[in-house]
Structures are given as C-alpha cells and as structure tokens.
C-alpha positions as CSV (number, residue, x, y, z in Angstrom):
1,M,47.8,-19.2,1.8
2,R,45.0,-20.5,3.9
3,M,45.0,-17.4,6.1
4,W,44.6,-15.2,3.0
5,L,41.7,-17.4,1.8
6,L,40.0,-17.3,5.2
7,R,40.3,-13.5,5.3
8,L,38.8,-13.2,1.9
9,M,35.9,-15.5,2.8
10,L,35.3,-13.5,6.0
11,I,35.3,-10.2,4.2
12,G,32.9,-11.6,1.6
13,A,30.6,-12.8,4.3
14,L,30.6,-9.5,6.0
15,Q,29.9,-7.6,2.8
16,S,27.2,-9.9,1.5
17,P,24.1,-7.9,0.6
18,A,21.3,-7.8,3.2
19,V,17.7,-8.0,2.1
20,I,16.2,-4.6,2.9
21,D,12.8,-5.2,1.4
22,R,11.0,-7.7,-0.9
23,I,9.0,-7.0,-4.0
24,M,5.6,-8.5,-3.5
25,A,4.1,-7.5,-6.9
26,V,4.6,-5.1,-9.8
27,V,1.7,-3.2,-11.2
28,S,2.3,-1.4,-14.5
29,G,6.0,-1.3,-13.8
30,Q,5.5,0.1,-10.2
31,P,6.7,-2.3,-7.4
32,I,4.6,-3.0,-4.3
33,T,7.0,-4.0,-1.5
34,L,6.7,-5.8,1.7
35,S,7.2,-2.5,3.4
36,D,4.2,-1.0,1.6
37,V,2.1,-4.0,2.7
38,N,3.2,-3.7,6.3
39,A,2.6,0.1,6.3
40,V,-1.1,-0.3,5.2
41,L,-1.6,-2.9,7.8
42,L,0.1,-0.9,10.6
43,F,-1.8,2.2,9.8
44,H,-5.1,0.3,9.3
45,F,-5.6,1.4,5.7
46,V,-6.4,-2.2,5.1
47,D,-8.0,-4.3,7.8
48,P,-8.3,-7.9,6.8
49,P,-11.6,-9.6,7.6
50,A,-11.7,-11.7,10.7
51,G,-10.5,-15.2,10.1
52,T,-8.3,-14.3,7.2
53,S,-5.4,-16.7,7.2
54,D,-3.2,-14.8,4.7
55,V,-3.2,-11.2,6.0
56,L,-0.3,-10.2,3.8
57,G,-1.9,-11.6,0.7
58,H,-5.2,-9.8,1.5
59,A,-3.4,-6.5,2.0
60,L,-1.4,-7.0,-1.2
61,E,-4.5,-7.6,-3.2
62,R,-6.0,-4.4,-1.8
63,L,-2.8,-2.5,-2.8
64,I,-2.9,-3.9,-6.3
65,E,-6.5,-2.8,-6.7
66,R,-5.7,0.6,-5.3
67,D,-2.8,1.1,-7.8
68,L,-5.1,0.0,-10.6
69,M,-7.8,2.5,-9.5
70,L,-5.3,5.3,-9.2
71,T,-4.3,4.8,-12.8
72,E,-8.0,5.5,-13.8
73,V,-8.4,8.3,-11.2
74,D,-5.3,10.1,-12.6
75,R,-6.8,9.9,-16.1
76,F,-10.0,11.7,-15.0
77,Q,-8.6,13.9,-12.3
78,P,-11.4,14.4,-9.7
79,P,-11.2,17.5,-7.5
80,E,-8.3,17.7,-5.0
81,P,-9.3,16.9,-1.4
82,A,-9.1,19.8,1.0
83,P,-5.8,20.0,2.8
84,I,-7.5,20.1,6.1
85,E,-9.1,16.7,5.4
86,I,-5.7,15.2,4.9
87,S,-4.4,16.9,8.0
88,L,-7.3,15.5,10.0
89,R,-6.6,12.0,8.8
90,V,-3.0,12.3,9.7
91,Q,-4.0,13.6,13.2
92,Q,-6.4,10.6,13.6
93,L,-3.6,8.2,12.8
94,E,-1.3,9.9,15.3
95,Q,-4.0,9.7,18.0
96,R,-4.5,6.0,17.2
97,A,-0.8,5.4,17.7
98,G,-1.1,6.7,21.2
99,S,1.6,9.4,21.1
100,A,3.6,11.5,18.7
101,D,6.7,9.3,19.5
102,A,4.8,6.1,18.8
103,F,3.5,7.6,15.5
104,E,7.0,8.6,14.5
105,R,8.3,5.1,15.3
106,A,5.5,3.7,13.2
107,L,6.6,5.9,10.3
108,A,10.2,4.9,10.8
109,V,9.4,1.2,11.0
110,T,7.6,1.3,7.6
111,G,10.1,3.7,6.0
112,M,7.4,6.2,5.3
113,T,7.7,9.9,5.7
114,R,4.9,12.3,6.7
115,D,4.8,13.6,3.2
116,Q,4.5,10.1,1.8
117,L,1.7,9.4,4.3
118,R,-0.1,12.6,3.3
119,R,0.2,11.7,-0.4
120,Y,-1.2,8.2,0.4
121,I,-4.2,9.8,2.2
122,R,-4.7,12.3,-0.6
123,D,-4.8,9.5,-3.2
124,D,-7.3,7.6,-1.0
125,L,-9.6,10.6,-0.8
126,R,-9.3,11.1,-4.6
127,I,-10.2,7.5,-5.2
128,T,-13.2,7.9,-2.9
129,T,-14.4,11.0,-4.8
130,Y,-14.0,9.2,-8.1
131,L,-15.8,6.1,-7.0
132,N,-18.7,8.3,-5.6
133,Q,-18.9,10.2,-8.9
134,R,-18.7,7.0,-11.1
135,F,-20.7,4.5,-9.0
136,G,-22.9,6.8,-6.9
137,S,-22.7,7.1,-3.1
138,N,-26.4,6.5,-2.5
139,R,-26.5,3.1,-4.2
140,D,-27.2,-0.2,-2.4
141,P,-23.8,-1.0,-0.8
142,A,-23.8,-4.6,-2.1
143,E,-24.7,-3.5,-5.6
144,R,-22.1,-0.7,-5.5
145,A,-19.4,-3.1,-4.2
146,A,-20.2,-5.5,-7.0
147,A,-20.0,-2.8,-9.7
148,I,-16.7,-1.5,-8.3
149,A,-15.3,-5.1,-8.2
150,G,-16.3,-5.7,-11.8
151,W,-14.7,-2.4,-12.9
152,V,-11.5,-3.2,-11.0
153,A,-11.4,-6.7,-12.6
154,E,-11.7,-5.2,-16.0
155,I,-8.9,-2.8,-15.4
156,R,-6.8,-5.7,-14.1
157,R,-7.4,-7.7,-17.3
158,R,-5.9,-4.7,-19.3
159,A,-3.1,-4.0,-16.9
160,D,0.3,-5.6,-16.5
161,V,0.3,-7.1,-13.0
162,I,2.9,-9.5,-11.8
163,V,2.5,-11.0,-8.4
164,Q,5.7,-12.4,-6.8
165,Y,4.1,-13.3,-3.4
166,Q,3.0,-16.9,-3.1
167,G,1.0,-16.7,0.0
168,R,1.2,-18.7,3.1
C-alpha cells in the first residue's frame, strides 16, 4: 500500500503545473505579463531612468500607459506607418543585439515572434503619430509631457486597470 501511495505522490509531483509566466496587470481585460515586461526591457522599448530601484514596476507602468494610449489611437486611427520604417526599426534592434543569432535568441527568450515585434513597433509609431497630431510636435517638451501625462491619467481613470505586481 505504501509503495502505491509513494508512486502516486511522485507522479503528482512530476505532473504539477510549472509557472510559465506571470500576469503583472490587466488593462481593459488584456493581460500584461512578466514576459511582456521583460521584452520591452530587453529590446530597450522602455529604459528606466538611472537610479530606478524597481525596474519591472517602471516598465509595467509604461506598458499600462501604452495600452491605454493604444485604445484611444485605435478609435481615431492615425495613418499607418510606412512598412520601411518598421523594417528599419527591426534592423536597428538586430544590429543592437550584435548578430542575427543573438537577436533570434532574444526573441526566443521573450517568446516574441518577428511578426509580434513588427506589430509592437507599428503600434509605437502609430502612438507617436497620434501624439504629434493631438499635442503638437513643436511644443515645449516639458509642457507636452505634462499634457500627455494628464491625458493618460484621465484615460486611466475611465479604464479598468488591475495591477497584480506589488513591486520590490
């Protein structure tokens, strides 16, 4: 009887689910995972300011803001970026990685495909176009940043944002 119980416990231990990813936040029903946060850090889409003690928290907040902005961008549909611009950005990321193999490893580590990366870059370019249209590109940078921050804060008040990450 003991041997049977031991086998059952061993099989259960071997089949226990492994954590593949963690949900850091949910924005309007869409999860932001630890893999998403790691990807934006690895590809330098988000570069935390020097001295930031909670790099993951900083990157997560930027992703939350990005998701909120994309909701508005999708409503107003700015012009699509030129495909060559997206390709150039992917090429720059590949060069920054040092080699094609290193770039492919970075994609694999983050679980991101080239197509997903291209869509991410496309959306970033669409956000930039929208922000330039709405807030002007020739404004004083501090004034523009404050206007954008106020706009994002207003969107966040209306949105359903649940943050699971507790910080470090």
